[in-house]
C-alpha positions in Angstrom: 74.0 89.6 58.6 74.0 89.1 62.4 76.2 86.2 63.4 75.3 86.5 67.0 73.2 83.8 68.6 69.5 84.6 68.7 68.6 86.8 71.6 72.2 87.9 72.3 73.4 91.2 70.9 76.5 91.6 72.9 75.0 94.5 74.8 76.6 94.4 78.2 74.2 97.1 79.5 71.5 94.5 79.9 73.0 93.4 83.1 75.0 90.4 81.8 78.1 89.9 83.8 77.1 92.6 86.3 74.6 90.7 88.4 70.9 91.3 88.3 68.0 92.1 90.5 65.8 89.5 88.8 64.7 86.5 90.9 65.7 84.3 88.0 69.4 83.2 88.1 71.5 84.9 85.6 72.9 81.7 84.1 69.4 80.5 83.4 68.3 83.8 82.0 71.2 84.5 79.8 72.9 81.2 78.9 69.8 79.6 77.3 69.9 77.0 74.5 71.6 78.4 71.4 70.3 77.8 67.9 72.0 79.0 64.8 70.3 80.0 61.6 72.2 77.4 59.7 73.3 73.9 60.3 75.7 73.6 63.2 79.0 71.9 62.8 79.2 68.3 64.0 80.1 68.2 67.6 83.3 66.4 68.8 82.9 63.2 70.8 83.0 63.9 74.5 86.3 63.1 76.3 86.4 61.4 79.7 82.8 62.3 80.6 83.2 66.1 79.9 80.3 67.3 77.6 81.5 68.9 74.4 80.6 72.6 73.9 78.9 74.1 70.8 81.0 76.1 68.4 80.3 79.7 68.0 81.8 80.3 64.6 85.3 81.2 63.8 85.4 84.5 65.6 88.6 84.7 67.6 86.7 86.5 70.4 85.3 83.1 71.5 88.6 81.3 71.8 89.0 79.1 74.9 85.3 79.4 75.8 85.5 83.2 76.6 84.2 86.3 75.0 86.0 89.5 74.1 84.0 92.4 72.5 87.0 94.7 72.5 86.3 96.2 75.9 87.6 93.3 78.0 87.5 89.6 78.2 84.8 87.5 79.8 85.1 83.9 80.9 82.0 81.9 80.3 82.8 79.4 83.0 82.6 76.5 80.7 85.4 73.9 80.3 86.7 72.5 77.0 88.0 69.4 78.8 91.5 70.7 79.4 90.8 72.0 82.9 87.7 70.7 84.7 87.4 71.0 88.4 91.2 71.5 88.9 92.1 68.0 87.7 91.7 66.0 84.7 92.0 62.4 83.8 93.2 63.4 80.4 97.1 63.1 80.5 98.7 66.6 80.6 102.2 67.3 79.6 104.5 67.4 82.6 102.0 65.6 84.9 102.9 62.7 87.2 101.0 59.5 87.5 98.8 59.4 90.7 97.4 56.6 92.8 94.5 56.0 90.4 96.8 55.5 87.5 96.3 58.9 86.0 98.8 61.8 85.9 98.5 64.5 88.6 99.2 68.1 87.8 102.6 69.4 88.8 104.2 65.9 89.4 106.7 64.8 86.7 106.9 61.1 85.9 109.7 59.5 88.1 112.9 58.5 86.3 113.3 55.0 87.7 116.5 54.4 85.7 118.2 57.4 87.4 116.9 56.4 90.8 118.2 52.8 90.4 121.5 54.1 89.2 121.9 56.5 92.1 120.9 53.7 94.5 123.5 51.3 93.1 126.2 54.0 93.2 125.4 54.8 96.8 125.4 51.1 97.8 128.7 50.4 96.1 130.2 53.5 97.7 129.1 52.5 101.2 130.4 48.9 100.8 133.7 50.2 99.4 134.2 52.6 102.3 133.2 50.0 104.8 135.6 47.5 103.3 138.6 49.9 103.2 137.9 51.0 106.8 137.7 47.4 107.9 140.9 46.5 106.1 143.0 49.2 107.7 141.4 48.5 111.2 142.3 44.8 110.9 145.7 45.5 109.4 146.6 47.8 112.3 145.9 44.9 114.8 148.3 42.4 113.3 151.3 41.8 115.5 154.2 41.5 113.0 156.8 40.5 115.5 158.7 37.7 113.8 161.6 38.6 111.6 162.3 35.8 109.1 165.3 37.7 107.7 167.2 36.6 110.8 166.9 33.0 109.7 170.1 31.9 108.1 171.1 29.2 105.5 167.6 28.9 104.2 166.6 26.2 101.6 165.5 27.1 98.1 161.8 27.9 97.6 159.3 26.0 95.5 155.8 26.3 94.1 152.9 27.3 96.4 153.1 28.9 99.8 154.1 27.2 103.1 152.8 28.5 106.4 154.2 27.4 109.8 151.2 27.6 112.2 151.9 27.4 115.9 149.7 27.2 118.9 151.5 28.4 121.9 150.7 28.1 125.6 151.1 31.8 126.2 148.9 33.1 129.0 149.4 36.7 128.0 146.4 38.8 128.9 144.7 36.1 130.9 143.5 36.7 134.4 144.0 34.2 137.3 140.3 33.3 136.9 140.8 32.6 133.1 143.8 30.4 133.8 141.9 28.4 136.3 138.8 28.1 134.1 140.8 27.1 131.0 143.1 24.7 132.9 146.2 26.3 131.5 148.3 26.6 134.7 150.4 29.6 135.5 153.8 28.8 133.9 155.9 31.8 132.9 156.9 32.4 129.3 155.5 30.4 126.5 156.1 27.2 124.7 154.7 25.5 121.6 151.7 23.5 122.2 151.1 22.5 118.6 152.9 23.0 115.3 151.9 22.3 111.7 152.9 23.1 108.2 150.1 24.2 105.8 151.0 24.1 102.1 148.7 26.1 99.8 149.0 25.2 96.2 147.1 24.7 92.9 146.9 20.9 93.3 145.3 20.8 96.7 146.2 22.1 100.1 148.0 19.9 102.6 148.1 20.2 106.4 151.0 18.4 108.1 151.3 18.2 111.9 154.7 18.2 113.5 154.5 16.3 116.8 156.0 18.4 119.6 158.0 15.3 120.7 159.7 15.0 117.3 163.4 14.2 117.4 165.3 17.0 115.6 168.8 18.5 115.4 169.4 22.1 116.4 171.4 23.7 113.6 173.7 26.6 113.5 171.7 29.8 114.0 171.9 33.5 114.9 170.2 34.6 118.1 167.1 36.6 117.5 167.8 39.0 120.3 171.6 38.8 120.8 172.6 38.6 117.2 175.2 36.0 118.3 176.0 33.1 116.0 175.6 29.7 117.7 177.4 26.7 115.9 175.8 23.4 115.2 177.0 21.0 117.9 174.9 18.0 116.7 172.5 18.5 119.6 169.3 16.6 119.3 166.1 17.7 121.2 162.4 17.6 121.0 161.0 20.1 118.4 159.2 22.2 121.0 162.6 22.9 122.7 163.7 25.0 119.8 161.0 27.5 120.3 161.6 27.5 124.1 165.3 28.2 123.5 165.1 31.2 121.1 161.6 31.7 119.9 159.9 31.6 116.5 163.1 32.4 114.4 164.9 29.4 115.8 161.8 27.2 115.4 161.6 28.1 111.7 165.3 27.6 111.3 165.1 24.1 112.9 162.0 23.0 110.8 163.7 24.2 107.6 167.0 22.4 108.5 165.4 19.1 109.4 162.9 19.1 106.4 164.6 21.0 103.6 161.3 22.9 103.1 161.3 26.7 103.0 158.7 28.4 105.3 157.2 31.4 103.7 155.1 32.7 106.6 154.7 32.2 110.3 151.5 32.5 112.4 151.1 31.9 116.1 148.1 32.2 118.5 147.9 31.8 122.2 145.5 30.0 124.5 143.4 33.0 125.3 143.0 34.2 121.7 142.1 30.7 120.6 139.3 30.4 123.2 138.0 33.9 122.4 137.7 33.2 118.7 135.6 30.1 119.4 133.3 32.0 121.7 133.0 34.9 119.2 131.7 32.6 116.4 129.2 31.0 118.8 131.0 27.7 119.2 132.4 25.1 116.8 130.6 21.9 116.0 132.8 18.7 116.1 132.1 15.0 116.0 133.8 13.0 118.8 134.2 9.3 118.0 135.4 8.0 121.4 135.0 9.1 125.0 137.6 11.7 126.1 138.4 12.6 129.7 141.5 14.2 131.1 141.8 16.1 134.3 144.9 18.1 133.2 143.3 19.5 130.1 139.8 19.5 131.5 138.3 17.5 128.6 135.2 15.4 129.4 133.3 14.3 126.3 131.0 11.5 125.3 130.9 10.2 121.7 128.6 12.2 119.4 128.4 15.6 117.8 129.1 18.5 120.1 129.1 22.3 119.8 132.2 23.3 121.8 132.6 26.7 123.4 136.0 28.3 124.0 136.8 26.5 127.2 135.8 23.0 125.9 137.6 23.6 122.6 140.9 24.3 124.4 140.5 21.2 126.4 139.8 19.1 123.3 142.9 20.2 121.4 145.2 20.1 124.4 144.4 16.6 125.6 147.3 14.1 125.2 146.9 11.7 128.0 144.3 8.9 127.8 144.6 8.8 124.0 145.7 5.5 122.4 148.2 7.2 120.0 149.4 9.8 122.5 150.8 12.9 120.9 150.0 11.6 117.4 146.3 11.3 118.2 146.5 14.8 119.8 147.8 16.3 116.6 145.0 14.7 114.6 142.4 16.2 116.9 144.1 19.6 116.5 144.0 19.4 112.7 140.3 18.3 112.9 139.4 21.2 115.1 141.3 23.9 113.3 139.7 22.9 110.0 136.2 23.0 111.6 137.0 26.4 113.2 138.2 27.8 109.9 135.1 26.5 108.2 132.9 28.2 110.8 134.7 31.5 110.6 134.5 31.6 106.8 130.8 31.1 106.6 128.5 33.9 105.2 126.8 34.0 108.5 130.1 35.2 110.1 131.7 37.2 107.2 128.5 39.1 106.3 127.3 39.7 109.8 129.3 42.7 111.4 128.0 41.7 114.9 130.0 38.4 114.5 132.7 39.4 112.1 134.2 42.2 114.2 134.3 40.3 117.5 135.8 37.3 115.7 138.4 39.3 114.0 139.2 41.3 117.1 139.5 38.1 119.2 141.9 36.5 116.7 144.0 39.5 115.7 144.5 40.7 119.3 146.7 37.6 120.0 147.8 36.6 116.5 151.5 36.9 116.0 152.8 36.8 112.4 156.0 37.5 110.5 156.8 41.0 109.2 155.9 40.3 105.6 152.6 38.7 106.3 149.5 40.7 105.3 145.7 40.4 105.8 145.4 38.6 102.4 147.9 36.0 103.5 145.9 35.5 106.8 142.7 35.1 104.7 144.4 32.6 102.4 145.6 30.6 105.3 142.1 30.3 106.8 140.5 29.5 103.5 143.1 26.8 102.9 142.3 25.2 106.3 138.6 25.4 105.4 139.2 23.6 102.2 141.1 20.8 104.0 138.0 20.2 106.2 135.8 20.3 103.1 137.7 17.4 101.5 139.6 19.5 98.9 142.9 18.8 100.6 144.8 16.4 102.8 145.7 16.3 106.5 148.4 14.1 107.9 151.1 13.7 110.5 154.8 13.9 109.6 155.7 10.2 108.8 157.2 8.5 111.8 159.6 5.5 111.6 160.1 4.9 115.4 161.4 6.5 118.5 164.7 7.5 120.2 164.9 8.2 123.9 161.2 8.9 124.0 161.4 11.2 121.0 159.5 10.4 117.7 161.9 9.8 114.8 160.8 10.9 111.3 160.9 8.5 108.4 163.7 10.2 106.3 162.7 8.6 103.0 159.1 9.5 103.3 159.9 13.0 104.5 162.2 13.6 101.5 159.5 12.4 99.1 156.8 14.6 100.9 159.0 17.7 100.7 159.7 17.1 96.9 156.0 16.8 96.2 155.3 20.0 98.2 158.1 21.9 96.5 156.8 20.9 93.0 153.2 21.6 94.1 152.2 18.1 93.3 149.4 16.1 94.8 150.7 14.5 98.0 150.7 10.7 97.8 152.9 10.1 100.9 151.2 8.3 103.7 152.0 8.5 107.4 
């Protein structure tokens, strides 16, 4: 029985597959409608618009739409839906999804989990490297020049950390034009322009200003440069004279001797550095309650909210004449401004912006003098503590005063003793000025 379709005997000599001289196209002449002598099998439903092809029996010679009569294979040119025009909307294994939502040949599906993982690892690595590099850069700029090991007969420590923060009138690095613009004068050397104790503890932070005119006793001490021991002669002076006499070490020794409170770290900044920090952060906003005007400091402010630049800020914190409370009002203004400055420096707009962060850190670290044991984390803790005071999470006050002696301000001994005990025990400060 002949299983071949009617009219097709497989004879390749009839011109099939070799071309023909007939005017009739070969496809139309050869590939005409096929009928079988018996009922054809049901045709499969078409897929994605590709017409199904008729079956030609179970002869393996017709696999994949081609014909093989033992003398070579022949491709009929028909598609079974797997390959049609080079692309197919039917999903193929290993294909990638294209713009139309279907998979394109040769493009594997993207592994988004792997991409996200690699992206996160890259981001974390970049941040880590940047942070480490910034740390070592900033740490190298710290001027660790104060040696607290030279301070003798120190009181016992307590809970929390005590910083002695000093603003000096150092003109180091300032040009003649800067001195004139900032109204600093041209005095040689340096003296303390402001002093305060910052206590950092678990029960709130406390900022205590020490008026420069405070009446204190110069104790027995060892010279920071000479190494010579100087006895206690009962000599009483203004507090800022201790710094002028033998620098930071004697100032720390004098504060500890007259308060009984151990100082853990020392930080000092000069006029120029102070003004540069303010300019680097874009100014500091401060509210001024009363008119302020002083030719010596250069201050000239009307009541209201002002954004002060470096020059104006220095004038604000240095003014002492024309204030009702004199030096006591001056120290309050210094506390107010330093808290506002710390709050401005610690904002995300400064910390997360390298174009602000690096100039600010550079301006501060270039003139910041600290003790030999103070690190960057201690500096950061100090600034965050000052910020918390301005945010209402701490307390700011002057050292309690009971009167005056020869123009010097005398501390209230009973209140000072109670204040020191509360700080040592890291208790909430209840002492008033």
